C-alpha positions in Angstrom: -116.4 -56.8 4.9 -116.6 -53.9 7.4 -119.9 -52.8 8.9 -121.0 -49.5 7.3 -123.3 -47.0 8.9 -124.4 -43.9 7.1 -126.5 -41.0 8.5 -128.7 -39.9 5.6 -131.9 -38.2 4.5 -134.5 -39.1 1.9 -133.0 -37.1 -0.9 -129.3 -36.3 -0.6 -127.1 -36.4 -3.7 -124.0 -36.7 -1.6 -125.5 -39.7 0.2 -126.3 -41.3 -3.1 -122.8 -40.7 -4.4 -121.3 -42.2 -1.2 -123.6 -45.3 -1.5 -122.5 -45.7 -5.2 -118.9 -45.5 -4.3 -119.2 -48.0 -1.5 -121.2 -50.4 -3.8 -118.4 -50.1 -6.4 -116.0 -51.4 -3.7 -118.2 -54.4 -3.1 -120.3 -53.2 -0.1 -123.7 -54.8 -0.3 -125.2 -53.6 3.0 -125.3 -50.1 4.5 -127.0 -49.4 7.8 -128.8 -46.2 6.9 -130.0 -43.9 9.7 -132.5 -41.4 8.3 -132.0 -38.2 10.3 -134.8 -36.4 8.5 -137.4 -38.7 10.1 -136.5 -37.7 13.7 -135.0 -34.6 15.2 -133.6 -36.8 18.0 -131.6 -38.8 15.5 -130.2 -35.7 13.9 -129.2 -34.4 17.4 -127.6 -37.7 18.2 -125.7 -37.6 14.9 -124.5 -34.1 15.6 -123.3 -35.0 19.1 -121.6 -38.1 17.9 -119.8 -36.6 14.8 -119.6 -32.9 15.6 -121.1 -32.2 12.2 -124.5 -31.1 10.9 -124.5 -32.3 7.3 -125.2 -35.7 5.7 -123.9 -38.1 4.9 -121.9 -39.0 7.9 -120.3 -42.3 7.4 -118.8 -44.9 9.8 -116.8 -47.9 8.7 -116.9 -50.2 11.7 -116.3 -47.8 14.6 -114.2 -45.3 12.6 -116.0 -42.0 11.6 -114.9 -41.4 8.1 -116.9 -38.1 7.6 -118.9 -37.2 4.5 -118.7 -38.1 0.9 -115.7 -35.8 0.2 -113.8 -37.5 3.0 -114.8 -41.0 1.7 -113.7 -40.1 -1.8 -110.4 -38.7 -0.5 -109.8 -42.0 1.2 -110.5 -43.8 -2.0 -108.2 -41.6 -4.0 -105.4 -42.1 -1.5 -105.8 -45.9 -1.7 -107.0 -46.2 1.9 -110.7 -47.1 1.4 -110.4 -50.7 0.2 -108.1 -51.8 3.1 -110.4 -50.0 5.5 -113.4 -51.8 4.1 -111.6 -55.1 4.3 -110.8 -54.5 8.0 -107.1 -54.2 7.3 -106.5 -50.6 8.3 
């Protein structure tokens, strides 16, 4: 199973949706980085991703984007192979 990292905040419905989608695909562990706890973490996320919103999701080293991007991968049939490390 791939390593999942998600930049998130304490309450974020899109983050919750992303987590549920990943769990439905068998993901049991998500490395969550709470950007609301530290301005430095949010700045680092913005520099790394070029985006200001959460969630920002990485599967292994690949930046997937936010929940809408994750869902689009799923609908295209590309999420499961990515999670399995086959993409």
